[in-house]
N, C-alpha and C positions, 0 to 999 in steps of 0.2 A: 847725311841723308839727302835724298832729292826732294823735290817739291811736287806734291800732288794736291790738286784742288778737287774737293768733293763738290760736285755741281749742285745747284739748287734743286730741291726735290728728292735728292738722294736720302733714303730713309735712315742711313747711318747718322746723318747729322741732324735731321729734323730742324733745319734752320731756314732762315728767310733768304732774301735775295743775295746776300753776300757769300754764303757758303763757307765751309771750313777750308782751311789751308793747312796741309801737313807741316808742322814746324821742323826747321832744320836742327842740326845737332846741338848748337849752342842755345838756341831758343828753347828746345825741349828740355835741356838741363836746367834752364832758368825756371821754366814752368814747374819742374820737379822739386824746386826748393821748398814749396809748401809741404809736399809729401815727405821730404826729408825731415822737416821739423816735426810735423804732426805724427808721423809714424815712428820717427827716431827717438821721440821723447819717452817711449814706454819703458825701455830698459832702465833708464835713469829714474823714472817715476816710481818704479817698483822698489828701487833702492831707497828712495826718499820715503815711500810709503812704509817700508820696513823700519826706517829710522823714526818716523813719526809715531808708528805703533809702539816702538820700544820706549819712546819718551812718554807717551800718554798712558800705555798699559803694559809695562815691562813683563809682568807675569804671564800675560796672555797675548804676546805680540803676534805669534803665528795665527791665532784664532781671529785677531782683528783683521789681519790681511785677508784671511779666508772669508770672513763675513763680508768685507767690502767687495771683494771680487765676485762672491756668490750673487749678491744683489745686482752688481754691475753686469752679470751674465745675461740678465733679461734684456737690458738695453743693447748689449753686444749682438744679440740674436735679432731683435726686432728692428732696431734703428737703421742698420744698413739696408735692409730689404725695403722698408717703408720709404726711407729717404731716396734710395735709388729709383724706386717705382715712381715716386712723385717727381723726381728730377727728370725722368723721361717724358713726363707730361707737363712740365712747367713751360709756360709762355711768358716771356718778358723781353724787353729790349736789351737786357744783359745776357740773354741766352738761357739754356736749360741748367747748366752746371754751376755757373758763377754765383747766382743767389744763394744756393745751398752751401757752397764752399765758404762764401763770405760769412753767412749767418752761423754756420758750424764753427768756424774759426773764432768768432766772437764768444760763443758759448764755451768753447774749449778753453780760451784764455780766462774766462770768468771762473771756471772750475779750478784752474791752477791757482788763481789769486785766493780763492776760498780755502784751498788746501793749505796755503801758506799761513792762514790765520786760524785754522781749526784748533780749538782748545780741548775738544773732547772726542770720544769715539763716535757718537752719533753725527757730529758735524763733520768729522773726517770722512765718514762714509757718504754723507750727503754731498760733500764737495767732490768726492770721487765719482759719484753718479753724474753730476753735472759735466765733469770732464769726459766721461764715457759718452754722454748724449751728444755733446758738440763734436767730439773727435770722430765718432762713427757717422754722424750726418754728413760732415764735410768729406770724410773718406769715401763714402758711398758715391757721392756725386763725382768726386775726382776720379774714381775708378772707371767712370764711363768715358773718360777722355781718350785713353789708348784705343779701344775699339772704335771710337768715333772717327779718329783721324789717321791711324797708323795702318798701312796695308800689310797683308799677311806675310809677305816675304821679308819684312823688316821688324816683325814683332819680337823675334828673339833678341835683337839688339835693343829694342825699346824696353823689353822686359828687363834685360840686364842693366840698362841705364836707370830704370825706375827703382829697381831693388838696390843698385849701387847707391842711388840717392838716399834710400832708406838707411843703408849702412853708414854712409857719411854723416847723415843726420844723427844717427845713434852715437857715432864716435864723438861728434861735437857736443851732444847733450851729456854723454858720460864724461867727456873732458871738462865741461862746465861743472858738473857735479863733483868730479874729482878735485878740481881746484877749490871750489867753495867749501867742500867738506874737509879738505886738507887744512884750510886756513881757519875755519870756524868749528871744526869737529863734527862728529855725528850727533848733532844737537838740534833742538827745535829751531834755533836761529839759522843754523846751517841749511836745514831743509827748506825753511821759508825763503831764504835768499835764492836758492836754486829754483824753487817753484816759480818765483816772480821772474827770474831770468828766462825761463821757458815760456811764460806767458807773453813776454815781449817778443821772443823769437817767433812764436806762432803768428802773432798779428803782423809782424814785419814781413815774414815770408809769404803770408797770404796776400798782402798788398803787392808784393813783387810778382808772384805767380799769376795772379789774376790780371795784372797789367800786361804781362807778356802773353797770356793766353789769348786775349783779344777775341773772345767768343762772340760770334755773330748773334743777332737777335733771333729768337726762336719763334716758329709758327707751330700750328698743331701738327704733331707727328701723324703720318698716315697710318691707318689701321692695318694690322697684319693682313696680307693678301688673302689668306684662306678664310677670313671672316670679315672682309671689307664691306660687305653689303648684307642686308637682310637681318632677320632676327638674331642670327648667330653673333653679329657684331654687338648687339645690345647685351646679349648674355655674357659675352666676353668682358665687356666693360663692367658689368655687374659683378662678375666673379672676382675682379680686382686682384688682391694679393694672394688669395687662395689659388687662383689660376697661375699666378707667378711661380709659386712653390711647385705646383703639380707639373706645369709645363717645363720648367727649367730642370728640376731634379728628375723628371721623367725621361730626360735625355740620358742614355746609358753612359756615354763617355764623359759628359759633363759631371754626372754624379760621381764617377770614379775620380775625376780631377779634384772635385770638392772634398771627397773623403781623404784623398792623398794629402791635400793641403792641411786638412784638419789634424790628421795624425802626425804629420811632420811638425806642425806648429805646436801640437800638444806635447810632443817629445821635448822640444826646446823649452817650452814654458813650464814643464815639470821640473826644470832645473833652475832657470833664471830667477824666479821670485824668491828662491830660498838660498841663493848664493850668498846674500848678505848675512843671513843667519849662520850659514856654514862657516864663513870667515870669523864670525863672532864665537861660535860654539866649539868648532873643531880646530881651526887654525889658531884661535885665541888672539886675533888681531886687535890691537887697542883701538884703531880707527877702522872698524869693520866696514863702514860705508864706503870710505875711500878705497879700501882693498877690493871690495866688490866691483866698484867702478873700473878699477885697473884690470881686473880679470876679464870683464866684459869688453874692455878696449882690446885686450889680447885676442879675444874671439873675433872681433870685427877686423882687426889687423890681418888675421888669417883669412877672412872672408871677402875682403874688398876686391882683390885682383881676380880670384875665381869667379866672382859675380859678373865681372866685365868680360873676362876671356871666355868663360864657358857659354855665356849668352851668344857671343859671336860664333863660337864653334858649333853651337846647336843649330844655328841657321845654315852654316856651311855643310855640316854633316847631315842635316835634316833629321836629327835625332834629339829627342827631349828626355826620354825615360832613362837613358844611360846615366844622366847626371843626377837623377833622383836616387838611383841605386848607389852611386858613389857617395852621395850625401848621407843617406841612411846608414851605410856601412861605417863611415868615419865617425859620425856622431854616436852611433851605438857602441863603437869600440871605446871611445873616450868615457862614456857613461859607465860601461862595464868596469873600466879601470878604477873609476871613483867608487863604484859599488863595492868592489872587493877590497879596495885599499884604503878608502877614506883618507886620501892623501892630505898631509898637512905641510909638506915641504913647498914653500912658495915657488921655487924655480920649477919644480915638476908641475905644479898646478897651472902656472902660466904657459908652459909648453903644451899641456893638454888643452888649454884654452885656444891656442893658435891652431891646433889640429881640429878641434871642434869647429872653429871658424871656417876652415877650408870646406868642411862638409856643409856648413850653413851657406857659404857662398855658392857652392855647387847647386844647391836647390834654388837659391834666390835667382840664379841666372835664368832658369827656365820656368819659374813659378807662373808669372803672368802669361808667358808665351803658351804654356799648356792650356790655360783657360781660354784665351782668345782664339786659339786654334779650333776649339770645339764648342764655343759659345753657341747656344741654341738659336737665339734671335738677335743677331748683331744689328739688323736693320732697324728694328722698332723698339727694342728693350735692352739695349746694351748696359745701361746703368743698373737696371733692375737685375739682370742676370749676374753682372759683376758685383752687385750688392750682396746677392746670395753667396757668391764666391768669397766676398769679403768677410762674411760670417765665419767661414772656415779659418780665417786668420784671427778674428777678434774673439770668438767664443773660447778657443783653447786658452787664451791669455787670462781669461777670468775663470774658466772651468777648472783648469789645473790647480791654481792656488786654492780655490774653494773646496775642491775634492781632497787635495793632499795636505792642506794645512792642518786639519784635525788629526790626520794620520801621523804627520811629523810631530805634532805636539804630544799626542798620547804615547807613541812609541819611544820618543826621547825621554819621557818621564818614567815609563815602565821598564824600558830596556828589552822588551820582548812582546810576544803576542800568543794568546791562548796557552800560557804557561811555558812557551818555548823561549828560552833566553837568546837574544840576538846580540847582546853586548852593548857597550856604550854607543850612543848616537844611532840607535837602531832605526829611528825615523828616517835618517838620511839614506840608509841602505834601502829601505822600502821605497822611498821616493825615486831614487836612481834606478831601481829595478823596474818601476812602471815606465820610466822614460825609455828604457831599452825595448820594452814591449811595443811602445807606440812607434818607434822607428822601424821595427820589423813589420808592423802592420802597414805603414806607409809604403814600404817596398812591395808588399803584396797588392795593395790597392792600385798602384800605378801600373803594375803589370797587366791589369785588366783593361786598360784603355786600348781601343782598337784603331782609332783614326790617326793616332800619333805614334811614331816609332820611338 
């Protein structure tokens, strides 16, 4: 990447005399290390959460996961928007984003430490909520960095690098989980050691990323030009977050980008939280936590190269939606195979994981580029708008388990619904069926975007 200085007074930066400087390739990757750790830990955390739930309440393990994520859904919706909105308005000698990232990382790590020590269901859920609070606050502020400093013609590559960082972080976290659980078993001790390792990783990468970010001191961001003077400006300030939702989601294309991301992520997270239970109940794996980590590593192995290559191609071809169509088609195909087959052969399962990963990588390559191409208020509210976009990533991660965990629990026990016998493990068939629907809806939503090809 080249070097672009955003001059003082440019509303995109909202900074003081120093201004922002677009980071080069290696520095940008260094900055992304915190994103890699903070977003990459979720796949592994859901494996550990399933292990913790099985240890604490084995008869109701699915319901425990569902309850935790249901309560966490409130924070997943509110925190990114509030933290992003406040980040846009933060004045400090450390800039707008840095204080929120640093504080969020500390709370994130505290939640992981508490998860490692949780002796009961209420404390497990409470620790999970602290993790959600810190992770979403830091993530919302970090989401403002790309629209702050990356020019439009390089956002596809920046999006690919950011999501590749998330994939690499997920691989590392799953690898740590795999090693720990393989040595200590799917036990309370195994889960605790992995939680603590992730807490150290979050704090270490936060220090590295913020050191490389070198964010300039912030001044008061200029008011939006359409309401810069007169009583309209006061009304706008008073409207606060209500205006943020109405203004941002009132933009047609941005609304379709957000809903596309919501359904894509919902399809993925209708599968991932229950993979651990699938290996325990269907595959009958003795170390189900380690087997789940290995499957998700196969998914990420399939997704890493497409995330990088397709991001570059989307810039060259000036096309984003093509890669979303490819993603939804591949992921929907894999889920359909699992739906009708309930595969228990490990080789076939891991091959399907690789294929699912290619689809995941195809969407990851253009995910952020789609949003930053149509963001409604890049100059004055980048973190606020990207915070709302971030909700479409975090909410499905908690909404899917909360909605589907009771379905999985009830149908697996009864073997059918409304007197209709669906056979053994009926809950998994129902869960996989919903994932297929979400991928189809993501394809429909992205087709409605007008400003992006």
